[in-house]
C-alpha positions in Angstrom: 85.1 103.9 115.3 82.8 100.9 115.7 84.3 98.9 118.5 82.1 95.7 117.7 83.7 94.8 114.5 86.6 95.3 112.2 86.3 97.6 109.1 85.4 95.6 105.9 86.5 98.3 103.4 89.0 101.1 103.2 86.0 103.4 103.2 85.2 102.3 106.7 88.8 102.6 107.7 88.7 106.3 106.7 85.3 106.9 108.3 86.2 105.4 111.6 89.5 107.4 111.8 89.9 110.9 113.2 93.7 110.7 113.8 96.6 109.1 112.1 97.0 106.8 115.0 93.4 105.6 114.8 93.8 105.0 111.1 96.8 102.8 111.8 94.8 100.6 114.0 91.8 100.6 111.8 93.9 99.7 108.9 95.6 96.8 110.8 92.1 95.4 111.5 91.1 95.8 107.9 94.2 94.0 106.7 93.2 91.0 109.0 89.7 91.0 107.4 91.2 91.3 103.9 93.8 88.5 104.5 90.9 86.2 105.6 88.5 87.0 102.8 90.2 89.0 100.0 87.8 90.8 97.7 88.1 93.6 95.2 84.8 95.0 96.6 86.7 95.8 99.8 88.9 98.3 97.8 86.6 99.8 95.3 84.7 102.6 97.2 86.4 105.9 97.5 87.4 106.7 101.1 86.8 110.2 102.3 89.8 112.5 102.0 91.5 113.0 105.4 93.8 115.9 104.5 91.3 118.4 105.7 90.0 116.3 108.6 93.2 116.0 110.8 96.9 116.7 110.8 98.8 114.2 108.6 95.6 113.3 106.8 97.3 113.8 103.5 99.8 111.1 104.4 96.9 108.8 105.3 95.1 109.6 102.0 98.2 108.5 100.1 98.7 105.5 102.3 95.1 104.3 101.7 95.6 104.6 98.0 98.9 102.7 98.1 97.3 100.0 100.1 94.3 99.7 97.7 96.7 99.5 94.7 98.9 96.9 96.4 96.2 94.7 97.6 94.3 94.9 94.3 97.5 93.7 92.5 97.9 90.9 95.0 94.5 89.5 94.0 95.0 90.2 90.3 92.7 93.2 90.0 93.3 96.6 88.6 93.8 99.5 91.1 90.5 101.2 92.0 90.0 104.5 90.0 90.1 106.6 93.2 93.6 105.3 94.2 95.2 107.0 91.2 93.6 110.5 91.7 96.1 113.4 92.2 95.1 114.1 95.8 96.2 110.6 96.7 99.9 111.4 96.1 102.3 113.3 98.3 104.3 116.2 97.0 107.1 115.6 99.3 108.7 112.3 100.5 107.4 110.9 103.8 109.4 108.2 105.7 107.8 105.8 108.1 110.9 105.8 110.4 112.7 108.9 111.4 116.5 109.2 111.1 118.9 109.1 108.3 120.1 105.6 109.0 116.7 104.2 108.0 116.1 106.3 104.9 118.4 104.3 102.7 116.7 101.0 103.8 113.2 102.5 103.3 114.2 103.9 99.9 115.2 100.3 98.8 112.5 98.3 100.6 109.4 100.5 100.0 106.9 98.7 97.6 106.5 100.3 94.3 102.8 101.5 94.8 104.0 103.3 98.0 107.2 104.7 96.5 105.3 106.2 93.5 103.2 108.1 96.0 106.3 109.4 97.9 105.7 107.1 100.8 108.7 105.2 102.1 107.9 102.3 104.2 109.2 98.8 105.1 108.7 95.9 102.7 106.3 94.4 105.2 104.1 97.5 105.8 100.9 95.6 104.9 101.8 92.4 106.6 99.5 90.9 109.2 101.1 89.4 112.3 
């Protein structure tokens, strides 16, 4: 990770991440940059696949694709080609919060581009505080 700046693309988010936790922080920094200066170019380049890099990488791969598709739609652009590749979808459901109580909520709230990749997150998963 480059500690002097925030990532300016999802490619940098993936490159700077060696764990799911790091990816979470890098993605949050990227979302701040995207909110300040949204541009399709920030989403276009295909991030490296993380499934073979660290445990949980397949979740991160799907999460990056869902993020790209969601943000592209927000700015009126089509999803990047890489975001709809088969290796960017999970075969089994993943829930952002453990416990049966939250599952129903996440099933209802999860944005469409996350749900279609078997990722179940809160409605504000890409919000920047």
